[in-house]
N, C-alpha and C positions, 0 to 999 in steps of 0.2 A: 355810257354803256360798256361794261367790262368786256374785254376780249380774251378768248380762251388762249392760254399759253402754248407756244410750240412744244410738242412732245420731246423733241431733242433737247431743247432748253431746259425743260423740267428735269431731265436726267444729267444735265451738265454736259451734253455732247454736241458734236457738230454733225450736220446732215451727212449721211453716207457712213456712219459708224458701223463697224463690224458687229456680228452677233455676240462675239466674246465681249466687246467693249460695252454693248448694251446690257448684257447680263451683269458684268461687273459693276456698271454704274447703278443699275437697279438695286443690287444687294447693298451697296454703299448708302444710297439715299434712303431705302426702305429701313435700314437699320437706324439711320440718322433721325428719321421722323416717326419711328414706331411709337404708337400710343403708350406702350409699356415704359418707354424711356422719357416720354413727355406727358405725364398725367395731367389732364385738365387743360393742356395747351391746344386751343382751337386752331391756331395757325399751323402748328405741327400736324394736327389731324387732317387739315385740308391739304397740306403739302403731301402727306402720306397717301391720301386718296388720289391726288394727281399723279404721283409716282407710280402707283399701281395701274392707273388708267393708261399712262403712257407706256408702260411695260407691256400691257396686255395687247397693245397695238403693234409696237415695234418688235415684239418677240414673235409675232405671227407673220411669216413671209408674205402672205397674200394681203393682209391688212396694211403691212408696212409699205408694200408696193403702191397700194391705193393712196396711202397717206403721203408718200413721197411725191406722188403725181398731182394730187388734188387737195392736200392739206386736210384739215378737219372734216371738210365736206365729204371727202372720200370714204370716211369711216363712220359718219353720223347717219344712223338709220332714219333720223327724223329730219334730215336736211331739206327734204322737199326740192325746191329749185336750187338749193345750195349743194346738191349732191354732185357726184362725179360728173363732170362735163356740164353742170348746170350753170345758170347765170351767176350765182353768188359764190361758187367755188373757185379754186385756184386756176382751173382750167378756163373758165369763162372770163373772169377778171373784169369785164366791162361794166357790170351793173352794181358790183358790191359797194361803190362809194356812195350810192343813194341811201344806204341804211341810216346814216346819221341824220340826213335830212328828214326822213319820215319819222325818226325818233323824236326830232325836235317838235313835231306836231302831236306828240303824245300817243302815237299808235294809231293815227287816223287811217282811213282808207281800208279798214278791216285787217290791220297787221301791217307787214311790210310790203311795200309795192302794190297795195290794193288787194292782196290775196290773203285768205284766212290761213293762219298757221296750222300745219298738220300736227296733230296730237297723238302720241302714242299711248292709247288706252288698253292696248292688248297685252299679251304675255311679254314680260321683260326678263332678261337674264340676270341672275343674281351677281353680286360683286365677287371678284376674286380676292383671296386673303393669302398671306405668306407667314411661314413660320421658320425660324432658324433652328438647325439641329447640328450638334457637335458629336463627331464619332472619333474613335481611335484610328491610328494608322493601319493597324491590323484589320480592323473592320472595313476600311476603305479597300484594302488589298483583297479580301476574301469575299466581300459582300456580306450583308446581314439583314436582320429585321429589327426594327426599333419601334416601340410605342411612343407616341407623342401625345401630349395633352393640350387641348384647345379649349378656350372659352369663346364660344361663337354663337351666332344666331343660327337657329335650326327651325324647321317648319313646326308650327304649333301642332302637337299631337291631337288636341281636342277638336279644333275646327279644320284640320288638314290644310291650313294656310289660307283659308277663305276670310278669316277675320270675324265671320258671323257665328253667333252662338249655335250649338247643335240643334238641329231641327228648323233652323231659320236660313235665310239666304239674303244675299245683297239685293237691294231694290233699285229700280231706275230712279235716278235723281228727278224729283218733281220740278225743280227750279229750272234745270237746263234740258229736261227731257231726254237725258241720256247722251247728249252731245258733248258734255264736258266743257262747254264755253258759253258765255253770256254775250249776246249782241246788244250794244246800246247805240243810240243815235245821238250825234252831237251837232249842235248848231254853231258853226264857226264863221268868221269873215269870209271864208272861201266857199261857203254853202253848207249844206247838210251832209255829214259823213257818218258812216257806221264804223264803230270800233269793236274789237273782239278781245275778251279777257277770260281767263280760266274761271270756271264756276266756283265760287267760294264755298258752296255747301259740299261739293263732292271732290274738291281740289283738282278739278279737271279730268276725273275718271269716269264720269257719267253714272256712277253707282254710289249708293249710300248704305251704310249698315245701321239698321234700326235697332238691332239687339246684338251689341258686340259680344264676342267670345269672352267668358269670364277669365280664362287663363292668360290670354295675350292681349286683352283689352282692344281687340279689333285690328291689331297690327298683322296678325297672320303668322307671326314667328316669335319665338322666345330665346333668351340667352341661356346657354347650357354648357356645362363642362363635358367635353367629348374626348374620348381616347381612341386614336386611330393607330393601326398597325401599318408601318411603312417598310416596304421592301426596298432595300438599298442594293443596287447592283454593284458588282466588283469593279474597281477602277475609278470610283467617283474622286473628285478633287475639290479643293476649295472653290467656292462659288458655283459648284454643280447645282442645277435646279431639277428637282424631281416633281413632276406634275401629277396631281392626284385629281382626276376628273370628278366634278360634281360634289366636291367636298368644300366648296366655298360657301358664301351666303345663299340662302334660298332665293329662288326667283320670285317675281311679282306677277300677280294675275295668272298663276299657272305656268310661268316661264321656267326655264331650266335653271339649275343651281350653277353658281360660279365654280371656279377651280381652286384647289389649294396648291400653292408653290412652296415646296420645302427647300430652303437654301442651306446647302451643305458647308460644314466647316470641319476640316480634318486636322487633328492634333499632329504636331511634328513627331518624327521618330528619333530615338536616341542616337542611332548610328547611321541610318539611311538618309540621303537627301534625294529629293524627288524632282524630276523635270518631265512633266506629262506622265507617260507610262514607263519612263526610264528611271532606274535607280543608280545612285552614285555612292561609293563606299571607299574609305581609306583603310588600308591594312598595313601595319608596321612590320617589317622584315629585318633580319639581322644582316650584317656584312657577310657572313658565311653563306646565308641563304641567297643573297643577291649575287655573290661571286660564283658559287658552285651550283646554284639551282636547288630547288627543293619542292616537295609537295606540301602546299598549304591548305588550311581549311578556310573556306569562304562562307560566311553566313548569307542566306538569302531568305525571302519570304516563303520559299518551299522547303527550307531546312538546310542542313549542312551540305556544302558542295566541296569537292576536291579539285584543286587546280595546281598544275605543275608550272612553277616559276623557272623559266630557262636560265642557264648559266650566264652571267654577265649582265643581268638585269640592272638598269640604271634607276636611280631614285626618281620618283615622279612618273614612272612608266605606268600607262593605263591599259589594262586588259579588258576586253569586251566578252562577257558571257551571254551569248545571244539567247533571247527568249526567256531569260531569268529575271525579268523585271515584273511590272504590274500589268494585269489585264487592261485593255483599252475599253473605256466606257462606251465606245461607239462600234465595237467589233469584237471578234474573237482573238485577234492578234495580240501577243504580249510584247511588252517593251524588253529592253536589254538591261543587264546589270554591268556597270562599269566599275572595275576595281583599280584603284590607284595605290601603288606600293610606295610606302614611305620608309626610308632607311632609318633605322633606330640605332643611335650611337650609344655604347655603354657609358654610364656616368659614375658608376661605383665599381672600381677595379682594385683588387688586392695586389699585393707585391708580385705574387706568381703570375697573375693574369697580365699585369703591366709588362713583365718581362717577356711573356709570350707574345704580346702585341709588338714589342720592340724587336724581337727576333723575326717576327713575320714581316715587319717593315724593311729589315735588312735583306730578306729573301725576295719580297715582292717589290721589285724596283720600278722606276718610272716607266720603263718600256712596257710594263704589264697594263698600264693605264693608257688606253687609246686617246681619250680626251686630254689627259694630263700631259702626255708626250706632245701632242699638238699645240698645246697651250705654251709648253716650255720652248718649242721652236719659235712660236710667235713672239715670245718675250725676247729671245735672242735677236730676232730680226729688229725688234723695236729698238733695243739699245745700240744696235749698229748704226 
């Protein structure tokens, strides 16, 4: 009997991983196993489903808490006695080891442990889907709207998701009487026992479709190209996830649709480097500007800014322009802009310019350089 993999293991994480680590791991794994990158690969398709299922639980604080406490039983709506605090869950622990024994007898005693397995024939939520979206740095800074195209399952417009042709409806399965399961009696060396199995006629749903919908063939859904408008808030970063409720796959038996997760990717900027909501920038200045001070123009995402470089500014000095960074995706506070000044040394001097530099060197002696004077004294002490 195959055992469901641990959700943390599916995402390549250890238990207790942070929300950011979970989000990053999900994006990496989802991209790795995405059907578009692995056409026809059934193993990749199953891994993709497992990654989405794991993320849907671990990204939800309430579900994650239940999963951390009780394992799969804490988040399985059909767990029955294996639910939170039940006999088969992580909290109960004591009775789970008997499963393999009952499986050896081919599902005798009416399922596991002598109890009929609970079946979900009611409304079921549709699967979540994900889509990657790349935007420019400027779009991430200001926020924008983008249209995305999806080829996904949608509710069949002809039968409204029922699967039955218009004017008809599902019928109670005559074989199982609507129960969705078949009871059979087995004679064994241990006596006569009853086993339970899903009804093969209705696949355990308790309903059959006598006249399938001509458009969807009884599935209740069709694949269709869909265009959605996505509102992207200012301040999004790489691996940010925008959730669009109800735009995943349609539900089953009237259940709600799943959600769409849009995974953001932001192109790098030509001059700005980003750390969260803060921006970093290097600006070259001349010796004159560093020594005497000057008003310089600083580019920002809000336009041109003016900043006064104080006299005696040293190379590598970093100035902070508060509130001139990017908006925070989680609030109204803006980050800061950090400007690092880099001394630019002339590389092409004519004879007149060289002479001027030489004259300056004669006038600007070592005592004008604080660091140079201290270094000279240190050298003298070293050679003593």
